[in-house]
C-alpha positions as CSV (number, residue, x, y, z in Angstrom):
1,M,89.3,176.5,193.9
2,H,85.6,176.7,194.4
3,A,83.1,174.8,192.3
4,H,79.4,175.7,191.9
5,R,77.3,172.6,191.6
6,G,73.7,171.8,191.1
7,N,71.9,170.5,188.0
8,H,69.3,173.2,187.4
9,I,67.0,170.8,185.6
10,E,63.9,172.2,187.3
11,Y,64.6,175.7,186.1
12,F,62.1,175.8,183.3
13,R,59.3,174.0,185.2
14,N,55.7,175.0,185.1
15,Y,55.6,176.8,181.7
16,S,52.2,176.5,180.1
17,P,51.8,178.9,177.2
18,S,48.4,179.3,175.5
19,L,48.4,177.3,172.3
20,R,46.5,178.2,169.2
21,S,43.5,176.1,168.4
22,E,43.9,173.3,165.8
23,S,43.1,174.2,162.3
24,P,40.4,172.3,160.4
25,V,42.9,171.4,157.6
26,K,46.0,169.4,158.5
27,V,49.2,168.3,156.8
28,E,49.7,164.6,156.8
29,L,53.3,163.3,156.6
30,Y,54.7,160.4,154.7
31,P,54.0,157.3,156.8
32,R,57.7,156.5,157.1
33,Y,58.2,159.8,158.9
34,R,55.1,159.7,161.0
35,Q,57.2,159.5,164.2
36,R,58.3,163.0,163.5
37,S,54.8,164.3,162.6
38,K,53.8,167.9,162.1
39,T,50.8,169.7,160.8
40,F,50.6,172.5,158.3
41,K,47.4,174.3,159.0
42,V,45.6,175.8,156.1
43,N,42.2,176.9,157.3
44,G,39.0,177.2,155.4
45,G,39.4,174.2,153.1
46,D,38.5,170.6,153.4
47,A,41.6,169.1,151.9
48,E,44.5,167.5,153.7
49,I,47.9,168.7,152.7
50,N,50.7,166.1,152.8
51,V,54.1,167.6,153.5
52,L,57.3,165.6,153.8
53,A,58.8,165.9,157.2
54,G,62.3,165.0,156.1
55,G,64.9,163.3,158.3
56,G,68.5,162.3,158.0
57,A,71.7,163.1,159.7
58,A,71.2,166.7,160.6
59,Q,68.6,166.6,163.4
60,T,68.3,169.4,165.8
61,E,68.6,168.5,169.4
62,T,65.3,169.7,170.7
63,P,64.6,168.2,174.2
64,E,61.4,168.6,176.0
65,V,60.8,171.9,177.7
66,A,59.9,172.0,181.4
67,G,58.5,175.5,181.8
68,S,59.6,178.3,184.1
69,G,56.3,180.1,184.4
70,N,54.5,182.7,182.4
71,V,55.8,186.2,183.0
72,T,54.5,189.6,182.0
73,S,56.6,192.4,180.5
74,Q,56.4,194.3,183.8
75,Q,57.5,191.3,185.8
76,L,60.6,191.0,183.6
77,V,61.5,194.5,184.5
78,D,60.5,194.4,188.2
79,E,61.7,190.8,189.0
80,P,64.8,190.0,186.9
81,L,65.6,187.0,189.1
82,A,63.3,184.1,189.5
83,P,62.2,183.5,193.1
84,G,63.9,180.7,194.9
85,H,67.2,180.8,193.1
86,D,70.4,180.6,195.2
87,K,72.0,184.0,194.8
88,G,75.2,183.0,196.4
89,S,78.0,180.5,196.0
90,C,77.7,177.3,198.1
91,L,81.5,177.3,198.5
92,S,82.2,181.0,198.8
93,R,83.7,182.4,202.1
94,P,81.1,183.7,204.6
95,D,82.7,187.2,204.6
96,E,82.2,187.6,200.9
97,K,79.2,189.5,199.7
98,Q,77.3,187.9,196.9
99,D,75.9,190.1,194.1
100,N,74.2,188.4,191.1
101,R,72.7,191.6,189.8
102,T,73.3,192.4,186.2
103,S,74.1,196.0,185.6
104,A,75.7,198.0,182.8
105,P,79.2,197.9,184.3
106,E,79.0,194.1,184.3
107,F,78.5,194.0,180.5
108,L,81.4,196.4,180.0
109,K,83.7,193.9,181.7
110,Q,86.2,192.1,179.5
111,S,85.9,188.4,179.6
112,G,89.3,187.3,178.4
113,S,87.7,185.1,175.7
114,R,89.8,183.1,173.4
115,N,87.3,183.7,170.7
116,D,88.7,186.0,168.1
117,S,85.3,187.0,166.7
118,S,84.2,188.7,169.9
119,Q,87.1,190.6,171.4
120,S,85.3,194.0,171.5
121,S,84.0,195.4,174.7
122,R,80.4,194.9,175.7
123,M,78.7,198.2,175.2
124,P,75.0,199.2,175.8
125,D,74.7,201.6,172.9
126,D,74.4,199.3,169.9
127,K,70.8,198.4,170.3
128,L,70.1,198.6,166.5
129,L,73.0,196.1,165.8
130,G,74.8,198.3,163.4
131,G,71.6,199.3,161.6
132,L,70.2,195.8,161.1
133,L,67.2,196.6,163.2
134,A,64.7,199.3,162.4
135,P,63.9,201.8,165.2
136,G,60.4,202.5,166.3
137,F,59.1,199.1,167.6
138,D,57.3,199.1,170.9
139,E,60.1,198.0,173.2
140,R,57.9,196.5,175.8
141,S,56.2,194.2,173.3
142,C,59.6,192.6,172.6
143,L,62.1,193.2,175.3
144,S,64.9,191.3,173.7
145,R,64.9,193.3,170.4
146,Y,66.8,196.3,171.7
147,R,68.3,194.7,174.9
148,S,70.2,191.9,173.4
149,S,73.2,194.2,172.7
150,L,73.6,194.5,176.5
151,F,74.5,190.9,176.8
152,R,77.0,190.4,174.1
153,K,80.1,192.1,172.9
154,I,79.6,194.3,169.9
155,S,80.0,192.3,166.8
156,P,83.1,193.2,164.7
157,H,81.1,192.1,161.6
158,K,79.1,195.1,160.4
159,P,76.2,194.7,157.9
160,S,76.8,196.3,154.5
161,S,75.0,199.4,153.6
162,Y,73.5,197.5,150.7
163,L,72.1,194.8,153.0
164,L,70.6,197.5,155.2
165,S,68.9,199.2,152.2
166,K,67.5,195.8,151.1
167,L,66.1,195.2,154.6
168,R,64.4,198.6,154.7
169,R,63.0,198.1,151.2
170,Y,61.7,194.7,152.2
171,E,60.1,196.1,155.3
172,D,58.1,198.5,153.1
173,L,57.1,195.7,150.8
174,H,56.0,193.5,153.7
175,K,54.0,196.4,155.2
176,R,52.3,197.0,151.8
177,C,51.6,193.3,151.0
178,G,51.6,191.5,154.3
179,P,48.6,189.9,156.1
180,R,45.5,192.0,156.7
181,T,46.4,194.3,153.8
182,K,44.2,194.8,150.7
183,S,46.9,193.4,148.5
184,Y,47.1,190.2,150.6
185,K,43.4,189.7,150.6
186,K,43.3,190.3,146.8
187,A,46.2,187.8,146.3
188,C,44.3,185.2,148.4
189,K,41.2,185.5,146.3
190,R,43.2,185.0,143.1
191,L,44.9,182.0,144.6
192,K,41.6,180.5,145.6
193,S,40.2,181.0,142.1
194,G,43.3,179.5,140.5
195,H,44.2,182.8,138.8
196,G,47.9,183.0,137.9
197,S,48.3,186.8,138.2
198,S,49.8,188.1,141.4
199,G,48.0,191.4,141.5
200,G,51.2,193.2,142.4
201,C,52.5,191.1,145.4
202,N,54.2,187.8,145.2
203,Y,54.5,185.4,148.2
204,L,56.9,182.8,149.6
205,V,55.3,180.5,152.2
206,W,57.8,178.7,154.4
207,I,56.7,175.3,155.6
208,P,58.5,173.9,158.7
209,V,60.0,170.4,158.9
210,N,62.2,168.7,161.5
211,G,63.5,170.2,164.7
212,L,63.9,173.8,165.7
213,G,67.5,174.2,164.7
214,N,66.8,172.9,161.2
215,R,63.8,175.2,161.0
216,M,65.7,178.3,162.0
217,I,68.5,177.9,159.5
218,S,66.0,176.9,156.8
219,L,63.8,180.0,157.6
220,A,66.8,182.3,157.4
221,S,67.7,180.9,154.0
222,T,64.1,181.3,152.8
223,F,64.1,184.9,153.9
224,L,67.3,185.5,151.9
225,Y,65.5,184.1,148.9
226,A,62.6,186.5,149.6
227,L,65.0,189.4,149.7
228,L,66.6,188.3,146.4
229,T,63.2,187.9,144.6
230,D,61.1,190.6,146.1
231,R,58.7,188.1,147.6
232,V,56.8,188.5,150.9
233,L,57.8,185.9,153.4
234,L,55.0,184.2,155.3
235,A,55.9,181.6,157.9
236,E,53.6,178.7,158.9
237,L,54.4,178.9,162.6
238,G,52.1,176.2,164.0
239,N,51.2,175.5,167.6
240,D,54.7,174.0,168.3
241,M,56.3,177.3,167.4
242,S,53.8,179.6,169.0
243,G,55.2,182.3,171.2
244,L,58.9,181.6,170.5
245,F,59.8,184.7,168.5
246,C,58.8,188.4,168.3
247,E,57.6,189.7,165.0
248,P,60.6,190.8,163.0
249,F,59.0,193.3,160.5
250,P,57.6,196.7,161.6
251,N,53.9,197.2,161.5
252,S,53.1,193.8,160.0
253,S,53.3,190.1,160.7
254,W,55.3,187.3,159.1
255,I,52.9,184.6,160.3
256,L,50.7,182.9,157.7
257,P,47.2,183.8,159.1
258,K,45.1,181.0,160.5
259,S,42.4,182.4,158.2
260,F,44.4,181.5,155.2
261,S,41.8,179.7,153.1
262,H,43.0,177.7,150.2
263,T,43.1,174.0,149.2
264,V,46.7,173.3,148.2
265,E,46.9,170.0,146.4
266,F,49.8,168.2,148.1
267,R,47.6,165.5,149.5
268,N,49.6,162.5,148.2
269,H,53.0,161.7,146.6
270,Y,51.6,162.1,143.1
271,E,50.2,165.6,143.7
272,R,53.3,166.8,145.5
273,Y,55.3,165.6,142.5
274,A,52.9,167.1,140.0
275,R,52.8,170.5,141.8
276,G,56.6,170.6,142.2
277,Y,58.6,173.2,140.4
278,G,60.9,170.7,138.7
279,N,58.0,168.7,137.3
280,Q,56.1,171.8,136.2
281,L,59.2,172.9,134.2
282,K,59.7,169.4,132.8
283,N,56.1,169.2,131.6
284,G,55.9,172.7,130.3
285,I,53.4,174.0,132.8
286,I,55.9,176.7,133.6
287,N,57.1,177.7,130.1
288,E,58.4,180.5,128.0
289,S,55.0,181.6,126.8
290,M,53.4,181.4,130.2
291,E,50.0,181.8,128.6
292,S,48.5,180.2,131.7
293,V,50.6,181.0,134.8
294,P,50.1,178.4,137.6
295,S,48.7,180.1,140.7
296,Y,51.3,178.3,142.9
297,T,54.1,175.8,142.9
298,L,56.0,173.8,145.5
299,L,59.7,174.1,146.0
300,N,60.8,170.9,147.9
301,L,64.4,171.5,149.0
302,D,64.3,169.0,151.8
303,H,67.4,166.8,151.4
304,S,65.5,163.4,151.5
305,D,63.3,163.6,148.5
306,Y,62.5,165.3,145.2
307,D,65.9,165.5,143.4
308,L,64.1,167.1,140.4
309,D,62.8,170.0,142.5
310,R,66.2,170.6,144.1
311,Q,68.2,170.3,140.8
312,S,65.8,172.7,139.0
313,F,66.0,175.2,141.8
314,Y,69.8,175.1,142.3
315,C,70.3,175.2,138.5
316,N,68.0,178.2,138.5
317,Q,66.3,177.0,135.4
318,N,64.1,179.8,134.0
319,P,64.3,182.1,137.1
320,S,62.2,184.8,135.4
321,L,59.4,182.3,134.8
322,L,59.4,181.1,138.4
323,Q,59.2,184.7,139.5
324,K,55.9,185.1,137.6
325,V,54.3,182.4,139.8
326,P,52.5,184.4,142.5
327,W,52.6,181.9,145.3
328,L,55.6,179.6,146.2
329,F,55.4,177.1,149.0
330,L,58.9,176.1,150.2
331,I,59.8,173.0,152.2
332,S,63.3,172.5,153.5
333,D,65.3,171.4,156.6
334,Q,68.6,172.7,155.2
335,Y,70.7,175.8,155.3
336,F,70.6,176.4,151.6
337,A,71.7,180.0,151.6
338,P,75.2,179.1,150.1
339,S,73.4,177.9,147.0
340,F,72.7,181.5,146.0
341,F,76.5,182.1,145.8
342,L,76.6,179.2,143.3
343,T,73.9,180.7,141.1
344,P,74.9,183.2,138.4
345,T,71.5,185.0,138.7
346,F,72.0,185.7,142.4
347,N,75.8,185.6,142.9
348,Q,76.6,189.3,142.4
349,E,73.6,190.4,144.5
350,V,74.4,188.2,147.5
351,Q,78.1,189.3,147.3
352,R,77.0,192.9,147.5
353,M,74.7,192.1,150.4
354,F,77.4,190.1,152.2
355,P,80.9,191.2,151.3
356,E,81.9,189.2,154.4
357,K,80.6,185.9,153.2
358,E,80.7,184.1,156.5
359,T,78.2,186.6,158.0
360,V,75.0,185.6,156.2
361,F,73.3,183.8,159.1
362,H,75.0,186.1,161.7
363,H,73.2,189.1,160.2
364,L,69.9,187.5,159.1
365,G,69.6,185.4,162.3
366,R,70.0,188.5,164.5
367,Y,67.5,190.4,162.3
368,L,64.8,187.7,162.3
369,F,65.0,185.8,165.6
370,H,64.2,187.8,168.7
371,P,63.1,185.8,171.7
372,S,59.5,186.6,172.8
373,N,59.0,188.0,176.2
374,D,58.3,184.5,177.6
375,A,61.5,183.2,176.0
376,W,63.5,186.3,177.1
377,G,62.3,185.9,180.7
378,R,63.7,182.4,180.8
379,I,67.0,183.4,179.2
380,M,67.5,186.4,181.5
381,R,66.6,184.6,184.7
382,F,69.0,181.8,184.0
383,Y,71.7,184.1,182.7
384,Q,71.6,186.5,185.7
385,A,71.3,183.8,188.3
386,Y,74.2,181.6,187.1
387,L,76.3,183.1,184.2
388,A,76.3,186.9,184.5
389,N,79.1,187.4,187.1
390,A,81.6,184.9,185.5
391,D,84.8,186.3,184.0
392,E,84.3,183.8,181.2
393,R,81.4,181.8,179.9
394,I,82.0,178.5,178.2
395,G,79.2,176.8,176.3
396,L,79.3,173.0,175.7
397,Q,76.6,171.7,173.3
398,I,76.7,167.9,173.4
399,R,74.7,165.9,171.0
400,V,74.6,162.1,170.9
401,F,73.0,161.0,167.7
402,N,72.6,157.3,168.5
403,T,72.9,156.2,172.2
404,K,72.7,152.5,171.1
405,T,76.0,152.7,169.2
406,T,77.8,155.5,171.0
407,K,78.5,155.4,174.7
408,A,78.2,158.6,176.8
409,Q,81.6,157.9,178.3
410,T,83.2,157.8,174.9
411,V,81.7,161.2,174.1
412,L,82.8,162.5,177.5
413,D,86.4,161.3,176.9
414,E,86.6,163.0,173.6
415,L,85.1,166.2,175.1
416,F,87.8,166.3,177.8
417,K,90.5,165.6,175.2
418,C,89.4,168.5,173.2
419,T,89.0,171.0,176.0
420,Q,92.3,170.1,177.6
421,K,94.3,170.1,174.4
422,E,92.8,173.5,173.3
423,K,93.1,174.8,176.9
424,L,89.4,175.7,177.0
425,L,88.9,174.2,180.4
426,P,91.5,174.2,183.2
427,Q,93.1,171.0,184.5
428,V,92.5,169.9,188.1
429,D,95.2,169.5,190.6
430,P,95.2,166.0,192.0
431,Q,97.9,166.8,194.6
432,N,96.1,169.5,196.5
433,P,92.7,168.9,198.2
434,A,92.0,172.7,198.5
435,A,93.5,175.7,196.8
436,A,94.4,178.9,198.7
437,P,91.8,181.7,198.0
438,S,93.0,184.6,196.0
439,R,91.7,188.2,195.8
440,N,92.0,188.2,192.0
441,Q,90.5,184.8,191.5
442,R,89.0,184.4,188.1
443,S,85.7,182.5,187.6
444,K,84.4,180.5,184.7
445,A,80.8,179.4,184.2
446,I,80.3,176.2,182.1
447,L,76.9,175.9,180.4
448,V,76.1,172.4,179.4
449,T,73.3,171.7,177.0
450,S,72.4,168.1,176.4
451,L,69.5,165.7,176.5
452,Y,71.3,163.8,179.2
453,T,72.7,164.4,182.6
454,E,75.8,162.2,182.4
455,F,77.9,165.0,180.9
456,Y,76.9,167.6,183.4
457,E,77.4,165.3,186.4
458,N,80.8,164.2,185.3
459,I,82.1,167.7,184.6
460,S,80.6,169.0,187.8
461,N,82.1,166.2,189.9
462,T,85.5,166.7,188.3
463,Y,85.7,170.4,189.4
464,W,84.0,169.8,192.7
465,A,86.3,167.0,193.8
466,K,89.6,168.8,193.1
467,P,90.8,172.4,192.7
468,T,92.1,173.7,189.3
469,V,95.8,174.1,188.8
470,T,95.1,177.8,187.9
471,G,93.0,178.4,191.0
472,E,90.0,179.5,188.9
473,V,86.5,179.2,190.3
474,I,84.4,176.8,188.1
475,G,80.6,176.8,188.0
476,V,78.9,174.1,186.0
477,Y,75.2,174.5,185.0
478,Q,72.7,172.6,183.0
479,P,69.3,174.2,182.5
480,S,67.4,171.0,181.8
481,H,67.5,167.5,180.5
482,D,64.8,165.4,178.8
483,E,66.5,162.2,177.7
484,T,64.5,162.0,174.4
485,Q,63.8,164.4,171.6
486,H,60.2,165.1,170.8
487,F,58.9,166.8,167.7
488,G,55.8,169.1,167.5
489,D,56.1,170.1,171.2
490,N,55.8,173.8,171.9
491,M,57.3,173.6,175.4
492,Q,60.2,171.6,174.2
493,N,60.9,174.2,171.4
494,M,60.7,177.0,173.9
495,K,63.3,175.4,176.1
496,A,65.5,174.6,173.1
497,W,65.3,178.2,171.9
498,A,66.3,179.5,175.3
499,E,69.2,177.2,175.5
500,M,70.4,178.0,171.9
501,Y,70.3,181.7,172.9
502,L,72.2,181.1,176.2
503,L,74.9,179.2,174.3
504,S,75.2,182.2,171.9
505,M,76.0,184.4,174.8
506,S,79.2,182.3,175.5
507,D,82.7,183.6,175.2
508,V,83.9,180.2,174.1
509,L,81.8,177.6,172.4
510,V,82.2,173.8,171.8
511,T,79.6,172.2,169.6
512,S,78.8,168.7,168.3
513,G,79.4,168.1,164.7
514,C,76.4,168.0,162.4
515,S,74.1,169.5,165.0
516,T,71.9,172.4,163.8
517,F,71.3,173.3,167.5
518,G,75.0,174.3,167.7
519,Y,74.8,176.1,164.3
520,V,72.2,178.5,165.5
521,A,74.1,179.3,168.6
522,Q,77.4,180.0,166.9
523,G,75.7,182.1,164.2
524,L,73.7,184.3,166.5
525,G,76.7,184.8,168.8
526,G,79.2,185.4,166.0
527,L,81.3,182.6,167.4
528,K,83.8,180.3,165.6
529,P,83.4,177.2,167.8
530,W,85.5,174.1,168.4
531,V,83.6,171.3,166.8
532,L,83.6,167.8,168.3
533,Y,83.8,165.2,165.6
534,K,80.7,163.0,165.4
535,I,81.3,159.6,166.9
536,E,79.8,156.6,165.1
537,E,79.9,153.1,166.5
538,E,82.6,154.1,168.9
539,H,85.0,155.2,166.1
540,T,86.8,158.3,167.3
541,R,89.3,160.7,165.6
542,N,92.6,162.3,166.5
543,P,92.4,165.1,167.3
544,S,88.9,164.9,168.8
545,C,87.9,168.4,167.8
546,V,88.8,171.1,165.4
547,R,88.3,174.9,165.2
548,D,85.5,175.6,162.8
549,L,86.2,177.4,159.5
550,S,83.6,180.1,160.2
551,M,80.6,180.9,162.2
552,E,78.3,179.9,159.3
553,P,76.0,176.8,159.5
554,C,77.0,173.9,157.2
555,F,74.9,173.2,154.1
556,H,74.7,169.5,154.5
557,Y,73.4,168.6,151.1
558,P,74.7,171.1,148.5
559,P,74.0,170.6,144.7
560,T,76.4,168.1,143.1
561,Y,75.4,168.7,139.5
562,D,76.9,171.3,137.2
563,C,73.9,172.5,135.2
564,R,75.9,174.3,132.5
565,R,78.5,171.6,131.9
566,K,76.0,168.8,132.6
567,K,78.2,166.8,134.9
568,K,79.0,166.3,138.5
569,M,80.7,169.0,140.4
570,N,82.4,169.6,143.7
571,A,80.7,172.7,145.2
572,G,83.5,173.0,147.8
573,S,86.1,173.7,145.2
574,L,84.4,176.3,143.0
575,F,85.0,179.5,145.0
576,P,87.6,180.5,147.6
577,Y,84.7,181.4,150.0
578,L,83.0,178.0,149.8
579,K,84.8,175.2,151.7
580,H,83.9,171.7,152.8
581,C,82.6,171.6,156.3
582,E,84.9,170.3,159.1
583,D,82.1,168.2,160.6
584,L,80.7,166.8,157.3
585,N,83.1,166.4,154.5
586,W,80.5,166.5,151.7
587,G,78.8,169.6,153.1
588,V,79.9,173.1,152.3
589,K,80.0,176.4,154.2
590,L,80.7,180.0,153.5
591,V,84.0,181.3,154.8
592,S,86.1,184.4,154.7
593,D,87.5,185.3,151.2
594,H,90.9,185.6,152.8
595,Q,90.9,182.2,154.5
596,E,93.6,179.9,153.3
């Protein structure tokens, strides 16, 4: 057995993207969340907007990025491998020729994955992802959009024709009403004047909170709401999210323009409450007569505050009235897409869009989130240098929520228990110091993503010190480690996005319970991972991991109130396609209709 070693923590070094300049108007957080501060830039006004940053159990692991260098589109084509990377195996025989090039035949190779959701062959001809993506984009402006299909097996989960028609219709709406159009400029003028009429286009402004994983699952949920209500999605992608994603919609932008000039009155707790949808309903500001339609309202769906907003939204009180409000500002750190299956107004529509219930994020995530050329360069250089030639790629996403109460060794022990029991990683042979080489020797590449080096070092040392009983070649790689999670850092988000995407290219995936970092990877890759149970104060469970119910993210804080019966409800027992999450027993997730 040969083992590839080397913690590639310097891989992303020297990245320094150009950041957008600060906006004159900033969002100020609640003081108690100031350590996770962010800003919501709304230019042209002299008010400060206070937006809750949220918090809680479901934090995304977003370690600091250490860049890999800016690259141009041409460089990505001409120089697929980063200079200075070892193109060979440190333990391979001298007479063996090393070839780390990634070519079409490599992607056609079967990997022998244990993952039942990705058994189809890799094929280079599904660049539109079953019709999810619209043709006609400039391919060089976003290399990942049409090339991602080369690096994954074709998904067996095909988007419905109804979803495709909704996407094409939405693209036309966004082109007609998006930034820089006459309709958008007209709507902004009406908003500034306080006029309640939309002028033909309604808008849904997504406001980011928490880490990148939380943001991505929240943004996908918000886009689904836009699809259901014919609203134009505008995302406030501040400096810390600059340059991560390509534009998803043809001939338009989803970014809230920096020139957006309006004073939105969320400056303090009282104004946030007063402008909230729930309070406006309660006080009759939004009412049946709607003689004076408010120009905007706030939907605060973040789990840590504003029960009134969440309850009013999930109960879908007066949805036709809410639809008349031209501008909605939405705050959330949650994957609230399952709530639409609980709402009579939207239930039939979302079921037509997603007859396979567990594919909501899989389809919407692959439609929305395309790595920018900078991000794609990072992903490709690492993939081609270390992962491409392996017969099987195994992703290990390891999150330690509290290092003061949970020891790294405890997490590591549980990880090995899981991977050995489920036969995800081979056992080592303590009796033989060296295994005899074989012509048909299989190789496995283990990708470790974590804030810390202890997990990589221990796994790497294990397979370096002894051969495997199966004779497989094991390579262990960790792109970076940063020890602490920072919020509001563009370089850290860039690295986190690259690592999520690399994990999504795995054949087998092990994730940490309650981590949205893992949720994004499994959803994009169409993977049903093995989930390590969260360890709290050294309390472990037996077994240490469980196969997830579906590839969908978990909705950590679903509604608990039955609006019609006016009593508490159990959202995980209402429909066969909504089950309680394996990693959080009060959360719910979408599963297959046929799942027992």
